LUMDRENDO-705587 format. One record per residue (C-alpha): residue number from 1; chain; x, y, z. Coordinates in steps of 0.5 Angstrom, whole numbers, plus 500, padded with zeros to 3 digits. Example, Ala and Ser with C-alpha at 12.3 -4.5 7.8 and 13.67 -1.06 7.14 Angstrom:
2
> 1; A; 525; 491; 516
> 2; A; 527; 498; 514
//
This chain:
457
> 1; A; 607; 156; 083
> 2; A; 607; 158; 076
> 3; A; 613; 161; 076
> 4; A; 616; 155; 079
> 5; A; 613; 150; 073
> 6; A; 616; 155; 068
> 7; A; 623; 155; 071
> 8; A; 622; 147; 072
> 9; A; 619; 148; 064
> 10; A; 626; 152; 061
> 11; A; 629; 146; 063
> 12; A; 626; 139; 061
> 13; A; 620; 142; 057
> 14; A; 613; 144; 059
> 15; A; 610; 137; 057
> 16; A; 614; 134; 063
> 17; A; 613; 138; 069
> 18; A; 606; 136; 072
> 19; A; 603; 141; 077
> 20; A; 600; 138; 084
> 21; A; 594; 138; 082
> 22; A; 596; 134; 075
> 23; A; 601; 130; 077
> 24; A; 597; 124; 078
> 25; A; 596; 119; 085
> 26; A; 602; 115; 082
> 27; A; 607; 120; 084
> 28; A; 604; 121; 091
> 29; A; 607; 114; 095
> 30; A; 610; 107; 095
> 31; A; 608; 100; 097
> 32; A; 609; 102; 104
> 33; A; 603; 100; 108
> 34; A; 603; 106; 114
> 35; A; 606; 111; 110
> 36; A; 600; 116; 108
> 37; A; 600; 119; 100
> 38; A; 603; 127; 099
> 39; A; 602; 130; 093
> 40; A; 608; 134; 091
> 41; A; 608; 141; 089
> 42; A; 611; 138; 082
> 43; A; 612; 132; 078
> 44; A; 619; 133; 073
> 45; A; 621; 129; 068
> 46; A; 628; 130; 065
> 47; A; 632; 126; 060
> 48; A; 639; 126; 062
> 49; A; 644; 127; 067
> 50; A; 645; 135; 065
> 51; A; 638; 136; 067
> 52; A; 637; 133; 073
> 53; A; 644; 137; 075
> 54; A; 640; 143; 073
> 55; A; 634; 141; 076
> 56; A; 637; 140; 083
> 57; A; 641; 146; 082
> 58; A; 635; 150; 081
> 59; A; 632; 146; 088
> 60; A; 639; 147; 091
> 61; A; 638; 154; 090
> 62; A; 631; 156; 091
> 63; A; 631; 150; 098
> 64; A; 626; 146; 094
> 65; A; 625; 139; 097
> 66; A; 627; 133; 092
> 67; A; 625; 126; 092
> 68; A; 627; 121; 087
> 69; A; 623; 116; 084
> 70; A; 623; 110; 079
> 71; A; 618; 105; 079
> 72; A; 615; 106; 086
> 73; A; 616; 099; 088
> 74; A; 619; 100; 095
> 75; A; 616; 098; 102
> 76; A; 619; 104; 107
> 77; A; 615; 110; 104
> 78; A; 622; 113; 102
> 79; A; 620; 116; 095
> 80; A; 613; 119; 099
> 81; A; 615; 126; 098
> 82; A; 614; 133; 102
> 83; A; 608; 137; 100
> 84; A; 612; 143; 098
> 85; A; 617; 139; 094
> 86; A; 618; 137; 087
> 87; A; 619; 129; 085
> 88; A; 624; 127; 080
> 89; A; 621; 122; 076
> 90; A; 626; 117; 072
> 91; A; 621; 116; 067
> 92; A; 624; 118; 061
> 93; A; 632; 116; 063
> 94; A; 631; 108; 062
> 95; A; 635; 107; 056
> 96; A; 640; 100; 057
> 97; A; 647; 104; 055
> 98; A; 651; 097; 054
> 99; A; 651; 090; 055
> 100; A; 659; 089; 056
> 101; A; 660; 082; 055
> 102; A; 668; 083; 056
> 103; A; 668; 086; 062
> 104; A; 661; 082; 064
> 105; A; 658; 089; 066
> 106; A; 651; 093; 064
> 107; A; 652; 100; 063
> 108; A; 644; 103; 065
> 109; A; 640; 109; 067
> 110; A; 636; 109; 073
> 111; A; 630; 108; 070
> 112; A; 630; 101; 067
> 113; A; 627; 096; 070
> 114; A; 629; 089; 071
> 115; A; 625; 085; 068
> 116; A; 628; 090; 062
> 117; A; 635; 088; 064
> 118; A; 634; 080; 065
> 119; A; 631; 081; 058
> 120; A; 637; 084; 055
> 121; A; 642; 080; 059
> 122; A; 639; 073; 057
> 123; A; 641; 074; 050
> 124; A; 648; 074; 052
> 125; A; 648; 068; 056
> 126; A; 648; 073; 063
> 127; A; 644; 075; 068
> 128; A; 643; 081; 073
> 129; A; 642; 076; 079
> 130; A; 639; 082; 084
> 131; A; 631; 079; 084
> 132; A; 628; 083; 089
> 133; A; 621; 080; 089
> 134; A; 619; 085; 084
> 135; A; 621; 085; 076
> 136; A; 617; 092; 075
> 137; A; 623; 095; 080
> 138; A; 627; 100; 077
> 139; A; 635; 099; 077
> 140; A; 635; 106; 081
> 141; A; 631; 105; 087
> 142; A; 635; 097; 087
> 143; A; 641; 101; 088
> 144; A; 638; 107; 093
> 145; A; 635; 101; 097
> 146; A; 640; 096; 096
> 147; A; 635; 092; 094
> 148; A; 637; 084; 096
> 149; A; 631; 078; 095
> 150; A; 632; 071; 094
> 151; A; 638; 070; 091
> 152; A; 642; 074; 096
> 153; A; 644; 067; 100
> 154; A; 648; 066; 093
> 155; A; 649; 073; 089
> 156; A; 649; 077; 095
> 157; A; 645; 084; 095
> 158; A; 645; 091; 089
> 159; A; 652; 093; 093
> 160; A; 655; 088; 092
> 161; A; 654; 088; 084
> 162; A; 654; 096; 083
> 163; A; 661; 097; 081
> 164; A; 660; 105; 079
> 165; A; 655; 111; 079
> 166; A; 654; 117; 076
> 167; A; 650; 121; 081
> 168; A; 648; 129; 082
> 169; A; 649; 131; 088
> 170; A; 645; 135; 092
> 171; A; 649; 142; 089
> 172; A; 648; 139; 083
> 173; A; 655; 137; 081
> 174; A; 655; 131; 076
> 175; A; 661; 126; 079
> 176; A; 663; 119; 076
> 177; A; 665; 114; 082
> 178; A; 667; 107; 081
> 179; A; 668; 104; 073
> 180; A; 669; 097; 070
> 181; A; 674; 093; 074
> 182; A; 672; 090; 081
> 183; A; 677; 092; 086
> 184; A; 680; 099; 088
> 185; A; 684; 102; 093
> 186; A; 683; 109; 092
> 187; A; 680; 114; 096
> 188; A; 674; 112; 100
> 189; A; 669; 109; 096
> 190; A; 663; 114; 094
> 191; A; 660; 109; 091
> 192; A; 658; 104; 096
> 193; A; 656; 111; 100
> 194; A; 650; 112; 095
> 195; A; 648; 105; 095
> 196; A; 643; 104; 100
> 197; A; 642; 112; 102
> 198; A; 636; 112; 099
> 199; A; 636; 118; 096
> 200; A; 638; 122; 101
> 201; A; 645; 124; 099
> 202; A; 645; 124; 091
> 203; A; 640; 122; 086
> 204; A; 644; 117; 081
> 205; A; 643; 117; 073
> 206; A; 647; 112; 071
> 207; A; 650; 105; 074
> 208; A; 655; 100; 071
> 209; A; 653; 093; 074
> 210; A; 656; 086; 074
> 211; A; 653; 081; 070
> 212; A; 654; 074; 072
> 213; A; 654; 067; 067
> 214; A; 646; 065; 066
> 215; A; 647; 058; 069
> 216; A; 642; 053; 064
> 217; A; 640; 048; 070
> 218; A; 635; 049; 075
> 219; A; 632; 045; 080
> 220; A; 626; 046; 086
> 221; A; 626; 042; 092
> 222; A; 620; 043; 098
> 223; A; 620; 041; 104
> 224; A; 614; 041; 109
> 225; A; 617; 040; 116
> 226; A; 613; 039; 122
> 227; A; 616; 046; 126
> 228; A; 619; 052; 125
> 229; A; 625; 051; 129
> 230; A; 626; 045; 125
> 231; A; 627; 049; 119
> 232; A; 631; 054; 122
> 233; A; 636; 049; 125
> 234; A; 637; 045; 118
> 235; A; 638; 052; 114
> 236; A; 646; 053; 116
> 237; A; 646; 045; 115
> 238; A; 644; 046; 107
> 239; A; 648; 053; 107
> 240; A; 655; 049; 110
> 241; A; 654; 043; 105
> 242; A; 657; 046; 099
> 243; A; 651; 045; 095
> 244; A; 650; 054; 094
> 245; A; 643; 054; 093
> 246; A; 641; 060; 089
> 247; A; 634; 060; 093
> 248; A; 633; 059; 101
> 249; A; 627; 061; 103
> 250; A; 623; 059; 109
> 251; A; 615; 060; 109
> 252; A; 611; 059; 115
> 253; A; 604; 055; 115
> 254; A; 599; 061; 114
> 255; A; 603; 065; 109
> 256; A; 604; 058; 105
> 257; A; 596; 057; 105
> 258; A; 594; 063; 103
> 259; A; 600; 064; 098
> 260; A; 599; 059; 094
> 261; A; 592; 060; 094
> 262; A; 592; 066; 092
> 263; A; 595; 063; 085
> 264; A; 590; 058; 085
> 265; A; 597; 053; 086
> 266; A; 595; 045; 088
> 267; A; 602; 041; 090
> 268; A; 599; 035; 091
> 269; A; 601; 034; 097
> 270; A; 598; 030; 102
> 271; A; 592; 031; 106
> 272; A; 596; 028; 112
> 273; A; 603; 031; 110
> 274; A; 599; 038; 110
> 275; A; 596; 037; 116
> 276; A; 603; 035; 120
> 277; A; 607; 041; 117
> 278; A; 608; 048; 120
> 279; A; 613; 051; 116
> 280; A; 617; 049; 109
> 281; A; 623; 050; 105
> 282; A; 623; 052; 099
> 283; A; 630; 050; 095
> 284; A; 632; 052; 089
> 285; A; 639; 049; 086
> 286; A; 642; 051; 078
> 287; A; 648; 048; 075
> 288; A; 652; 048; 068
> 289; A; 650; 041; 067
> 290; A; 644; 037; 068
> 291; A; 648; 031; 071
> 292; A; 651; 035; 077
> 293; A; 644; 038; 078
> 294; A; 642; 031; 079
> 295; A; 647; 028; 083
> 296; A; 646; 036; 088
> 297; A; 638; 035; 089
> 298; A; 639; 027; 091
> 299; A; 644; 030; 095
> 300; A; 640; 036; 098
> 301; A; 633; 031; 099
> 302; A; 637; 026; 103
> 303; A; 640; 032; 107
> 304; A; 633; 035; 109
> 305; A; 630; 028; 110
> 306; A; 635; 027; 115
> 307; A; 634; 034; 118
> 308; A; 627; 031; 119
> 309; A; 624; 033; 113
> 310; A; 617; 030; 113
> 311; A; 618; 029; 105
> 312; A; 621; 032; 099
> 313; A; 618; 034; 094
> 314; A; 622; 035; 087
> 315; A; 617; 040; 084
> 316; A; 615; 040; 076
> 317; A; 618; 047; 072
> 318; A; 611; 050; 072
> 319; A; 609; 049; 079
> 320; A; 616; 050; 081
> 321; A; 615; 057; 078
> 322; A; 609; 058; 080
> 323; A; 611; 056; 087
> 324; A; 617; 062; 087
> 325; A; 613; 067; 084
> 326; A; 607; 066; 090
> 327; A; 613; 067; 094
> 328; A; 615; 073; 091
> 329; A; 608; 076; 092
> 330; A; 608; 074; 099
> 331; A; 607; 082; 101
> 332; A; 601; 083; 096
> 333; A; 597; 077; 099
> 334; A; 599; 079; 106
> 335; A; 596; 086; 103
> 336; A; 590; 084; 101
> 337; A; 589; 079; 108
> 338; A; 589; 085; 112
> 339; A; 595; 086; 114
> 340; A; 597; 093; 118
> 341; A; 606; 093; 116
> 342; A; 610; 088; 113
> 343; A; 617; 089; 116
> 344; A; 624; 085; 115
> 345; A; 628; 085; 120
> 346; A; 635; 082; 119
> 347; A; 639; 078; 124
> 348; A; 644; 072; 123
> 349; A; 642; 066; 120
> 350; A; 644; 062; 126
> 351; A; 640; 067; 131
> 352; A; 633; 065; 126
> 353; A; 631; 060; 130
> 354; A; 631; 064; 137
> 355; A; 628; 070; 134
> 356; A; 622; 067; 131
> 357; A; 621; 063; 138
> 358; A; 622; 070; 141
> 359; A; 617; 074; 135
> 360; A; 611; 069; 137
> 361; A; 612; 071; 145
> 362; A; 613; 078; 142
> 363; A; 606; 078; 139
> 364; A; 602; 074; 144
> 365; A; 605; 080; 149
> 366; A; 602; 086; 144
> 367; A; 595; 082; 142
> 368; A; 598; 081; 135
> 369; A; 598; 075; 130
> 370; A; 605; 076; 126
> 371; A; 606; 071; 120
> 372; A; 612; 069; 116
> 373; A; 617; 068; 111
> 374; A; 623; 070; 109
> 375; A; 631; 069; 105
> 376; A; 632; 064; 111
> 377; A; 639; 063; 108
> 378; A; 641; 070; 110
> 379; A; 638; 071; 116
> 380; A; 633; 076; 112
> 381; A; 626; 075; 117
> 382; A; 620; 078; 113
> 383; A; 614; 079; 118
> 384; A; 606; 080; 116
> 385; A; 604; 085; 123
> 386; A; 596; 084; 124
> 387; A; 595; 089; 129
> 388; A; 590; 095; 127
> 389; A; 591; 099; 133
> 390; A; 597; 104; 131
> 391; A; 599; 105; 138
> 392; A; 600; 097; 140
> 393; A; 602; 097; 133
> 394; A; 609; 101; 134
> 395; A; 610; 098; 141
> 396; A; 610; 091; 137
> 397; A; 614; 093; 132
> 398; A; 619; 097; 137
> 399; A; 619; 090; 141
> 400; A; 621; 086; 134
> 401; A; 626; 091; 132
> 402; A; 630; 091; 138
> 403; A; 630; 084; 139
> 404; A; 633; 083; 132
> 405; A; 638; 089; 134
> 406; A; 639; 086; 141
> 407; A; 641; 078; 137
> 408; A; 646; 082; 133
> 409; A; 641; 084; 127
> 410; A; 638; 090; 124
> 411; A; 632; 093; 123
> 412; A; 632; 093; 116
> 413; A; 635; 087; 111
> 414; A; 632; 090; 105
> 415; A; 627; 094; 104
> 416; A; 631; 101; 107
> 417; A; 628; 105; 114
> 418; A; 625; 110; 109
> 419; A; 620; 115; 113
> 420; A; 616; 108; 116
> 421; A; 622; 105; 120
> 422; A; 625; 112; 121
> 423; A; 624; 113; 129
> 424; A; 625; 106; 130
> 425; A; 632; 107; 128
> 426; A; 633; 113; 131
> 427; A; 631; 110; 138
> 428; A; 635; 104; 137
> 429; A; 642; 106; 133
> 430; A; 648; 108; 136
> 431; A; 647; 116; 138
> 432; A; 655; 116; 136
> 433; A; 653; 113; 129
> 434; A; 647; 117; 127
> 435; A; 652; 123; 129
> 436; A; 656; 121; 124
> 437; A; 651; 120; 119
> 438; A; 649; 127; 120
> 439; A; 655; 130; 119
> 440; A; 656; 125; 112
> 441; A; 649; 128; 110
> 442; A; 650; 135; 111
> 443; A; 657; 134; 107
> 444; A; 654; 132; 101
> 445; A; 647; 136; 103
> 446; A; 648; 142; 106
> 447; A; 641; 145; 105
> 448; A; 638; 138; 106
> 449; A; 634; 138; 100
> 450; A; 634; 131; 098
> 451; A; 629; 126; 101
> 452; A; 628; 130; 107
> 453; A; 625; 126; 113
> 454; A; 628; 119; 110
> 455; A; 632; 115; 115
> 456; A; 634; 122; 119
> 457; A; 630; 127; 121
//
C-alpha cells in the first residue's frame, strides 16, 4: 500500500492522497439505505483533467478499480467504492470556468455544487433549472446519474441541458464532446452516452450546461384531494392545459403530514379539510409578468376545483418556500421515520393511477407499508418502503419494478441503478439490450476498472 500511495502522490501531491485508514468515513458511502459502506484502498483528489488522466492511466495499467465521487448525495450506491479500489474525489475541481451570457451556457468542473451555480447564474438573470432536491449535489454527480427533480415537468432532466463534456476515458485519454451549440448530426452522440452512465464509462472533468432566462414571478398552489386516484386523474389535465407548470408534485397523506411536521410548517388548513384529504397536489407556476401569472393561477385553481379538489390554496411566498423545502427533504423524513428503502419507479403519466392502485395491493401482499410522493407531471413515483425483512423487501421491490416496466415504465426515473437496483435490472431488462450495454462498456473500459459492480455485474 505504501508503494501505491507513493505513486499516486507523485501525480497529485502527497497531501492530496489518503490511505484507507485516513480516507474518512464520508468516502465510504452515499445516501443509499441498502448498500453497505466500503472503505477504499485510497482516496485521490486531483486538481485538473491532466491529473485525473494520469491517475486513471495508472489504475488502468495496474488493474485497480476506480470510483468517482462528487458530493455523494446519490441514492443508489453508485459511488460506493470497492475494498481494493481507489476513489477519485473531485473536491479540488470545483471551478465555475465561465458563464457565457451570449450563448446561455455555463462551463463547470465536476465538483461545482448546484447551490454555487445557482448563485453565480442569478446575477446574470439566468438559471440552470435542474434541481433534484439537494442543492449540495455536485454537477459531476448530476451528469453521472442524469439527475432530474421537481422541475423536470417543465425543463426536463440533466441530459437535456448537457451540451458537451470533457471526460477522461478508462485508458487515460482526455476527450471533448459536443460544444456551445444545441444541435449536431456529426457522428455518435458520445455526450449523451456518458450522461447517466454512473461513472462506468468515463470520468467527467468539465461540463457545458445550457442555461435559461430566470423568470421573475412565481406562485405556489396547494390542492388537497379526497383520493389519490383523483390526484392522478387531474395531472394529465393540468399538463395539457397549456399553463406549463414549473412544479407538479403529488404527496400522499402520510408523506404530507410527515414532511410538514419535520420542518414545523403549519399550512393553516381547516381540520375538516385535512381529515378529508388523502392526497395533495403542489403546483408552482412562473412567468415573466405578474399579471399573466395571476391569470394562470386563477385558471389553475378553477381547473383543480373542477377536477375534484376539496379546496385550492394560493400559498404566501414564505409558506410556499417552506413547503417545497419540505417536499425536497421527504427522503430524509422517510429515513428518520425508519424507511428501509426508497425507490423512484417511472411510468407514463397516464399510467400513474393504475400503478399507484396496484402498489397498494402489492404492499399488502408483501406485508409492507409503502408511502409515496413524486413528480406527477413526468410520471416519476417515489415510494418509501417500510419492510425490515431483507428477503421480503427484495421480493416487494422486484414486484414494484416489474409492475412499472409492465406498464411501460422503467426501474429508476432519476436516482440510477447503482449497486442497489442492479440485480433487478439484470433480471428484468431485455437480455439483448444488456448484452449490447456490456459490449459498450468493454469498448470504453477493456479492463473493467471504472465503477465495477455498478449497473452491470
